A tleap script that builds the chain and sets N, CA, C and O, in Angstrom:
source leaprc.protein.ff14SB
mol = sequence {
  NMET ALA THR LYS SER ILE LEU LYS ASP VAL
  LYS ILE SER ASP LYS ARG LEU ALA HIE THR
  PHE VAL GLU SER LEU SER CYS MET GLU ASN
  GLU ARG TYR ALA PRO LYS GLU LEU THR ARG
  GLU CYS LYS LYS ILE THR GLY ASP ALA ILE
  LYS ASP PHE PHE GLY LYS LYS ASN CVAL
}
set mol.1.N position { 197.056 -1.204 -3.270 }
set mol.1.CA position { 196.581 -0.013 -2.606 }
set mol.1.C position { 197.792 0.738 -2.055 }
set mol.1.O position { 198.691 0.129 -1.475 }
set mol.2.N position { 197.815 2.028 -2.231 }
set mol.2.CA position { 198.925 2.837 -1.766 }
set mol.2.C position { 198.913 2.953 -0.247 }
set mol.2.O position { 197.851 3.004 0.373 }
set mol.3.N position { 200.098 2.995 0.344 }
set mol.3.CA position { 200.217 3.101 1.800 }
set mol.3.C position { 199.570 4.379 2.308 }
set mol.3.O position { 198.939 4.383 3.365 }
set mol.4.N position { 199.726 5.456 1.561 }
set mol.4.CA position { 199.177 6.740 1.993 }
set mol.4.C position { 197.657 6.660 2.186 }
set mol.4.O position { 197.120 7.244 3.128 }
set mol.5.N position { 196.976 5.947 1.308 }
set mol.5.CA position { 195.522 5.843 1.432 }
set mol.5.C position { 195.114 4.954 2.601 }
set mol.5.O position { 194.029 5.131 3.155 }
set mol.6.N position { 195.950 4.012 2.983 }
set mol.6.CA position { 195.640 3.142 4.119 }
set mol.6.C position { 195.790 3.910 5.426 }
set mol.6.O position { 195.009 3.720 6.359 }
set mol.7.N position { 196.795 4.778 5.489 }
set mol.7.CA position { 197.100 5.490 6.724 }
set mol.7.C position { 196.363 6.815 6.860 }
set mol.7.O position { 196.539 7.513 7.859 }
set mol.8.N position { 195.555 7.172 5.896 }
set mol.8.CA position { 194.854 8.452 5.919 }
set mol.8.C position { 193.763 8.465 6.993 }
set mol.8.O position { 193.015 7.499 7.146 }
set mol.9.N position { 193.686 9.568 7.727 }
set mol.9.CA position { 192.624 9.747 8.720 }
set mol.9.C position { 191.320 10.098 8.012 }
set mol.9.O position { 191.304 10.881 7.062 }
set mol.10.N position { 190.242 9.513 8.487 }
set mol.10.CA position { 188.928 9.795 7.921 }
set mol.10.C position { 188.059 10.349 9.036 }
set mol.10.O position { 187.964 9.761 10.113 }
set mol.11.N position { 187.427 11.480 8.770 }
set mol.11.CA position { 186.578 12.109 9.775 }
set mol.11.C position { 185.124 11.995 9.316 }
set mol.11.O position { 184.750 12.540 8.277 }
set mol.12.N position { 184.315 11.290 10.089 }
set mol.12.CA position { 182.900 11.122 9.776 }
set mol.12.C position { 182.120 11.978 10.770 }
set mol.12.O position { 182.066 11.677 11.962 }
set mol.13.N position { 181.521 13.044 10.259 }
set mol.13.CA position { 180.829 13.973 11.159 }
set mol.13.C position { 179.330 13.679 11.291 }
set mol.13.O position { 178.690 14.152 12.230 }
set mol.14.N position { 178.775 12.914 10.371 }
set mol.14.CA position { 177.354 12.567 10.409 }
set mol.14.C position { 177.178 11.301 11.260 }
set mol.14.O position { 177.759 10.261 10.949 }
set mol.15.N position { 176.395 11.383 12.310 }
set mol.15.CA position { 176.209 10.267 13.241 }
set mol.15.C position { 175.618 9.041 12.541 }
set mol.15.O position { 176.002 7.910 12.838 }
set mol.16.N position { 174.693 9.265 11.619 }
set mol.16.CA position { 174.051 8.152 10.906 }
set mol.16.C position { 175.060 7.427 10.013 }
set mol.16.O position { 175.061 6.198 9.938 }
set mol.17.N position { 175.929 8.206 9.329 }
set mol.17.CA position { 176.944 7.589 8.477 }
set mol.17.C position { 177.975 6.830 9.316 }
set mol.17.O position { 178.445 5.765 8.914 }
set mol.18.N position { 178.321 7.376 10.471 }
set mol.18.CA position { 179.259 6.696 11.368 }
set mol.18.C position { 178.674 5.367 11.830 }
set mol.18.O position { 179.376 4.356 11.870 }
set mol.19.N position { 177.401 5.367 12.174 }
set mol.19.CA position { 176.729 4.136 12.611 }
set mol.19.C position { 176.737 3.101 11.486 }
set mol.19.O position { 177.018 1.926 11.721 }
set mol.20.N position { 176.431 3.538 10.270 }
set mol.20.CA position { 176.415 2.632 9.116 }
set mol.20.C position { 177.802 2.059 8.852 }
set mol.20.O position { 177.942 0.876 8.541 }
set mol.21.N position { 178.826 2.901 8.978 }
set mol.21.CA position { 180.201 2.458 8.760 }
set mol.21.C position { 180.596 1.392 9.782 }
set mol.21.O position { 181.155 0.359 9.413 }
set mol.22.N position { 180.314 1.633 11.047 }
set mol.22.CA position { 180.654 0.673 12.104 }
set mol.22.C position { 179.865 -0.619 11.925 }
set mol.22.O position { 180.398 -1.708 12.140 }
set mol.23.N position { 178.627 -0.507 11.542 }
set mol.23.CA position { 177.789 -1.689 11.310 }
set mol.23.C position { 178.360 -2.525 10.156 }
set mol.23.O position { 178.386 -3.754 10.234 }
set mol.24.N position { 178.813 -1.865 9.096 }
set mol.24.CA position { 179.419 -2.568 7.962 }
set mol.24.C position { 180.683 -3.291 8.378 }
set mol.24.O position { 180.902 -4.440 7.996 }
set mol.25.N position { 181.521 -2.618 9.166 }
set mol.25.CA position { 182.740 -3.263 9.659 }
set mol.25.C position { 182.414 -4.491 10.506 }
set mol.25.O position { 183.079 -5.521 10.394 }
set mol.26.N position { 181.401 -4.382 11.342 }
set mol.26.CA position { 181.009 -5.509 12.188 }
set mol.26.C position { 180.522 -6.691 11.353 }
set mol.26.O position { 180.832 -7.842 11.658 }
set mol.27.N position { 179.769 -6.404 10.314 }
set mol.27.CA position { 179.255 -7.477 9.450 }
set mol.27.C position { 180.377 -8.193 8.712 }
set mol.27.O position { 180.315 -9.406 8.507 }
set mol.28.N position { 181.407 -7.446 8.310 }
set mol.28.CA position { 182.494 -8.018 7.535 }
set mol.28.C position { 183.557 -8.707 8.397 }
set mol.28.O position { 184.437 -9.390 7.874 }
set mol.29.N position { 183.473 -8.527 9.697 }
set mol.29.CA position { 184.481 -9.076 10.601 }
set mol.29.C position { 184.623 -10.588 10.459 }
set mol.29.O position { 185.736 -11.109 10.536 }
set mol.30.N position { 183.539 -11.285 10.258 }
set mol.30.CA position { 183.574 -12.744 10.186 }
set mol.30.C position { 183.549 -13.287 8.754 }
set mol.30.O position { 183.524 -14.501 8.552 }
set mol.31.N position { 183.555 -12.408 7.780 }
set mol.31.CA position { 183.565 -12.836 6.381 }
set mol.31.C position { 184.956 -13.324 5.987 }
set mol.31.O position { 185.963 -12.794 6.459 }
set mol.32.N position { 185.006 -14.301 5.150 }
set mol.32.CA position { 186.286 -14.828 4.671 }
set mol.32.C position { 186.464 -14.446 3.207 }
set mol.32.O position { 185.505 -14.348 2.442 }
set mol.33.N position { 187.718 -14.235 2.851 }
set mol.33.CA position { 188.062 -13.949 1.463 }
set mol.33.C position { 187.969 -15.233 0.653 }
set mol.33.O position { 188.560 -16.250 1.018 }
set mol.34.N position { 187.238 -15.185 -0.428 }
set mol.34.CA position { 187.127 -16.344 -1.313 }
set mol.34.C position { 187.841 -16.019 -2.618 }
set mol.34.O position { 187.359 -15.187 -3.386 }
set mol.35.N position { 188.979 -16.657 -2.888 }
set mol.35.CA position { 189.703 -16.364 -4.131 }
set mol.35.C position { 188.865 -16.736 -5.350 }
set mol.35.O position { 188.123 -17.718 -5.335 }
set mol.36.N position { 188.998 -15.942 -6.394 }
set mol.36.CA position { 188.261 -16.173 -7.637 }
set mol.36.C position { 189.218 -16.632 -8.724 }
set mol.36.O position { 190.386 -16.244 -8.748 }
set mol.37.N position { 188.715 -17.448 -9.606 }
set mol.37.CA position { 189.510 -17.894 -10.734 }
set mol.37.C position { 189.446 -16.829 -11.821 }
set mol.37.O position { 188.370 -16.311 -12.124 }
set mol.38.N position { 190.592 -16.503 -12.408 }
set mol.38.CA position { 190.620 -15.509 -13.471 }
set mol.38.C position { 189.926 -16.055 -14.707 }
set mol.38.O position { 190.139 -17.203 -15.098 }
set mol.39.N position { 189.096 -15.222 -15.315 }
set mol.39.CA position { 188.348 -15.669 -16.494 }
set mol.39.C position { 188.882 -15.059 -17.777 }
set mol.39.O position { 188.446 -15.425 -18.869 }
set mol.40.N position { 189.827 -14.125 -17.653 }
set mol.40.CA position { 190.390 -13.484 -18.843 }
set mol.40.C position { 191.896 -13.699 -18.875 }
set mol.40.O position { 192.557 -13.797 -17.841 }
set mol.41.N position { 192.412 -13.769 -20.087 }
set mol.41.CA position { 193.841 -13.947 -20.251 }
set mol.41.C position { 194.559 -12.620 -19.985 }
set mol.41.O position { 194.086 -11.549 -20.368 }
set mol.42.N position { 195.683 -12.720 -19.336 }
set mol.42.CA position { 196.490 -11.547 -19.005 }
set mol.42.C position { 197.590 -11.413 -20.050 }
set mol.42.O position { 198.189 -12.413 -20.447 }
set mol.43.N position { 197.866 -10.187 -20.501 }
set mol.43.CA position { 198.990 -9.998 -21.403 }
set mol.43.C position { 199.696 -8.690 -21.075 }
set mol.43.O position { 199.069 -7.718 -20.655 }
set mol.44.N position { 200.988 -8.684 -21.272 }
set mol.44.CA position { 201.810 -7.534 -20.942 }
set mol.44.C position { 201.883 -6.604 -22.153 }
set mol.44.O position { 202.157 -7.042 -23.270 }
set mol.45.N position { 201.635 -5.315 -21.914 }
set mol.45.CA position { 201.753 -4.337 -22.987 }
set mol.45.C position { 202.692 -3.215 -22.541 }
set mol.45.O position { 202.749 -2.876 -21.359 }
set mol.46.N position { 203.417 -2.652 -23.484 }
set mol.46.CA position { 204.359 -1.583 -23.176 }
set mol.46.C position { 204.315 -0.516 -24.261 }
set mol.46.O position { 203.783 -0.745 -25.347 }
set mol.47.N position { 204.875 0.643 -23.962 }
set mol.47.CA position { 205.055 1.711 -24.939 }
set mol.47.C position { 203.787 2.150 -25.631 }
set mol.47.O position { 202.776 2.431 -24.987 }
set mol.48.N position { 203.849 2.206 -26.954 }
set mol.48.CA position { 202.715 2.676 -27.760 }
set mol.48.C position { 201.506 1.754 -27.658 }
set mol.48.O position { 200.374 2.184 -27.878 }
set mol.49.N position { 201.741 0.500 -27.330 }
set mol.49.CA position { 200.625 -0.442 -27.182 }
set mol.49.C position { 199.712 -0.008 -26.044 }
set mol.49.O position { 198.509 -0.266 -26.080 }
set mol.50.N position { 200.277 0.652 -25.030 }
set mol.50.CA position { 199.464 1.156 -23.917 }
set mol.50.C position { 198.521 2.242 -24.417 }
set mol.50.O position { 197.341 2.264 -24.065 }
set mol.51.N position { 199.052 3.144 -25.243 }
set mol.51.CA position { 198.215 4.213 -25.806 }
set mol.51.C position { 197.108 3.625 -26.675 }
set mol.51.O position { 195.963 4.075 -26.623 }
set mol.52.N position { 197.451 2.629 -27.464 }
set mol.52.CA position { 196.443 1.979 -28.307 }
set mol.52.C position { 195.389 1.284 -27.448 }
set mol.52.O position { 194.197 1.328 -27.755 }
set mol.53.N position { 195.834 0.649 -26.381 }
set mol.53.CA position { 194.927 -0.062 -25.489 }
set mol.53.C position { 193.879 0.880 -24.896 }
set mol.53.O position { 192.706 0.522 -24.790 }
set mol.54.N position { 194.307 2.090 -24.508 }
set mol.54.CA position { 193.392 3.062 -23.922 }
set mol.54.C position { 192.766 3.986 -24.955 }
set mol.54.O position { 192.027 4.904 -24.601 }
set mol.55.N position { 193.057 3.752 -26.229 }
set mol.55.CA position { 192.411 4.513 -27.296 }
set mol.55.C position { 192.971 5.900 -27.539 }
set mol.55.O position { 192.288 6.749 -28.111 }
set mol.56.N position { 194.208 6.145 -27.114 }
set mol.56.CA position { 194.820 7.455 -27.334 }
set mol.56.C position { 195.663 7.393 -28.598 }
set mol.56.O position { 196.349 6.403 -28.849 }
set mol.57.N position { 195.608 8.430 -29.371 }
set mol.57.CA position { 196.368 8.529 -30.618 }
set mol.57.C position { 197.604 9.384 -30.401 }
set mol.57.O position { 197.586 10.310 -29.590 }
set mol.58.N position { 198.686 9.078 -31.126 }
set mol.58.CA position { 199.876 9.928 -31.074 }
set mol.58.C position { 199.558 11.274 -31.710 }
set mol.58.O position { 198.950 11.333 -32.779 }
set mol.59.N position { 199.967 12.349 -31.057 }
set mol.59.CA position { 199.700 13.688 -31.577 }
set mol.59.C position { 200.954 14.295 -32.127 }
set mol.59.O position { 200.930 15.427 -32.612 }
savepdb mol mol.pdb
quit
């Protein structure tokens, strides 16, 4: 996550949305992060392979 997005100010003007946001934060306060096992193999791609991976053709 980019630092800029973490430090960005958020203005919630709707009282109902603000209440929901605070309630969500309160619920997550005691939740623990549970690491997941990766189910797919990771591979490094570079150059033209990136374009192929995303389905873009050389023009």
